[in-house]
N, C-alpha and C positions, 0 to 999 in steps of 0.2 A: 497528392493533390497538387495541381498546378497553381502557379501564382495568379493566373487569371481567375480561376475558380475561387481561390481564397479572397481575392479582391472583390469579386462579385458577392460573395457571402457577407463580407464585412460591410459592403454598401447596403445590402438588404437589412442587415441587423440594425443599422443606424435608423432605419425607417420604422422599426417596431416600437410599439407603445406597450408599457407594462400593464398587464391585466390583473396582476395580484400585487399587493404591497411588497416592498423589499424585505428580505428576511431581517429579523432583529436578533439581538443577543450577541454574545461574545463572538467576534470575528465574522459575524454575518451568517453563520451556519444556521440552517433551519432543521428540518427533519430529513431523513434519508431512508430509502428503501433498504431493507436488510438483504445484503447480497455480497457474495465474493465474486462469483463468476456468472450468476444469473439471479434474477429476483425469485423470492419464494412463491409457492403456489398461491398463498393467501395475500400476497403483496404486503407483507409485514413491514412496519416501519421500525427504525431504530434511532435512538438519540445519538447524533454524531459525536457528542462529547462523552458518551458512556464508554466503558471498557470494550464492549462488543462493537460499538461504532468505530472506535479507533482501530481495533484489531482487524475488522473487515476492510477498513481503508488501507491498512498496512498490506494485507494480502492482495488487494486490488493493485496497489502500487508495485508490488513485487511479482506480479504476473502480467503486467502490461509492458509490451516491448517499447523501448525508447522510441519516441516519435509516433506512437500508436494513437495519441489523442491529437486531433488536428489543431485544437486551440491551445495546447500546451506541449510543444515538441520536446521539452526537457523533462517530461514526466515519465516515470517508470523505469524498471530494471527487471527484465524477465528472467527469473532464476531458472526456469525450465531449460534455458539455453546452455546452462552449465552442467547438465547431466550427461551421462554416457560418454564421458571423455576423461582422460587422465589429466590431473591437475597437480601442480606442485604445492608445497606448503606455502610458498610465497604468493602463489596465485589465490589460494584460499584466504590469506590475510588481506590481499588486495580486494577480493570480493567482499569481505567483511567491512572494509573501509568504504567501499562503494555503497553497500546497503545502509550503513550509518549516514552517509551523505544524502542518500535518497530519502530516508525517513526524516532527515532534518528539514526537508522542504515542507513538511506538514506543520502548520501553525499550532496544532494541538499537541505536538510532541516537542518537549523541551530538551530531550536527550535520549540516546539509546546506546546500548552495547550489543554486539553481535558476535556469536561464535558459529562458524560453519564447519561441519565435518562431512566426510564422504563415507558412503557405505554401499553395501550391495556388491555383488560380483560384477566386475567390469565398470565400477564407478557409476552405477545406475541411479543412485539416489544421493540426495544431500539432506542433511539435517541442519536446520537453521534455528538456533536458539537466540531469541531477541529479548532484551530487557528494555522496556519503555519507561521513560520518565515523562509523565503527562505534564503539559503546561498548566493545567488546572490544578491549583494546590489542594483542592478538595479530593482529588484522586490520588491513590497511592501508586507507587511503581508496580508494574506488572510484567509478566513474562509470557511470551508466545513460543511454542515449539512447532515448527513447520516441517513436514515431510515433503520433499520436493522430488518429483520424477519428471521425465520429459513430457508427461501428459497432464500432470496436476500438481497443485500445491494444496496440501491438506493440513488443516489446523489440528495438530495432535493434542495440544494442551494450551490452556489459558489460565494462568495462575496469578492471583494477587499476592504481592509481596507483603510481608509483615510491616505494619506501619512503624516508621522509625521516629 
């Protein structure tokens, strides 16, 4: 998108008037449609502070190419780009650190740890195990296991950790 178009959009956004009240609650999040790559057939909603809401946000963040959101050019890390190529152990550790950094941009996440492993013939898949420490003290830590191919990121497991 060119700078001229971005400037024109910004100018038009200033003229808009809010038709609905601003979201309330912690961090200004309201409700969200339940989705990772597309909305559900019934347009189901999910609480953005729930385990499912945070997990879906993580998947969207890890499937969006950097610069893919016009209003947030620093959003996203598309894991699918790391499939079907040989990687060294150092590159996997760097990818783990990049994922932790990307997830740290979400206000709902207080911390995370990530382990990435390669599988499949010809390095076709990645397995990404993520432990999330939610910022909301009412939520316990939870883990996500993602299977990543060059075509999709699939949530294999969502597990709540034992309360400590």
